[in-house]
Every structure is written in structure tokens, then in C-alpha cells.
C-alpha positions, -999 to 999 in steps of 0.1 A, spaced: 623 654 -49 630 622 -32 660 599 -30 654 561 -34 676 532 -25 704 554 -14 733 533 0 742 536 37 778 542 27 791 578 27 799 588 -8 826 614 -13 817 620 -49 783 621 -64 774 622 -102 739 630 -113 723 626 -147 693 649 -145 663 640 -166 637 663 -181 612 673 -155 586 683 -181 588 652 -203 555 634 -209 569 602 -195 592 615 -168 621 592 -158 639 589 -125 673 606 -122 703 582 -121 728 589 -93 762 574 -89 782 579 -57 818 569 -51 828 557 -16 865 561 -7 878 528 8 916 532 14 931 537 -21 900 524 -39 867 540 -50 836 518 -46 806 528 -68 771 529 -55 740 536 -76 705 549 -67 679 572 -81 662 606 -74 626 611 -83 609 643 -94 579 654 -73 545 647 -89 536 684 -94 557 698 -123 539 732 -120 555 741 -86 591 750 -77 613 720 -71 619 712 -34 653 697 -31 655 698 7 654 660 10 685 658 -12 706 684 7 720 661 34 735 636 8 749 664 -13 765 684 15 781 652 29 800 648 -4 833 665 -13 819 671 -48 786 668 -67 786 668 -105 753 675 -123 747 667 -160 715 684 -171 695 680 -203 706 701 -233 684 729 -244 674 736 -279 686 764 -302 665 796 -302 637 796 -327 651 804 -362 687 794 -352 705 763 -364 726 759 -333 728 770 -296 747 801 -287 771 781 -265 779 758 -294 785 788 -317 808 805 -291 828 774 -285 831 765 -322 815 731 -313 795 710 -337 758 722 -337 740 690 -325 707 707 -315 683 724 -339 
């Protein structure tokens, strides 16, 4: 994976909206970092990109420095589908949540 257009500012908090690595038209991953400036938080936006070979394990070593420099990193990954023959995912059933995935 690679990080593109990362700001030079140190971001204390990083939020990542992970995209589907196996999609036919793979999208970049949107990243938002929050820089602490006194009592204010200043947002910065950049992207991460999947490696071109989807068949190999993901190498995230290029991303480790920016993640370890942050106080917190929050990852939002794509939702999985329900098991074949089921109408909802097991986590939705256990939580009593509305079944949004078939």
C-alpha cells in the first residue's frame, strides 16, 4: 500500500474509510487526519492506494510511520454479506440491528 498527498503536519487522529481491495474498479482509500493546534483540530485529507497485486498479502509497512505517530487510528471497513441462505449477518442478528445486507 502507498500513501499519497499526505500532509506534512503531524496528525494526532486518523480516520480511514477502507475500500474493497477485490472490487473490479478498485478505489483509493480516503484518509482524514486531525492536527491539534492549541484548542482547535485542523483537518487534513489524503489517500492510501492498494498495491496492484490483489493476490498477494497486503504490505502496509509504508503506512506504519503515519499510523504509529497518531494517538488513535480509526478504521471503517467494508461490510460483509450474510452467509449463503441467511437473510442477515450474524452480528446484525446478535445485536438486534436491522438486517441491511442479504
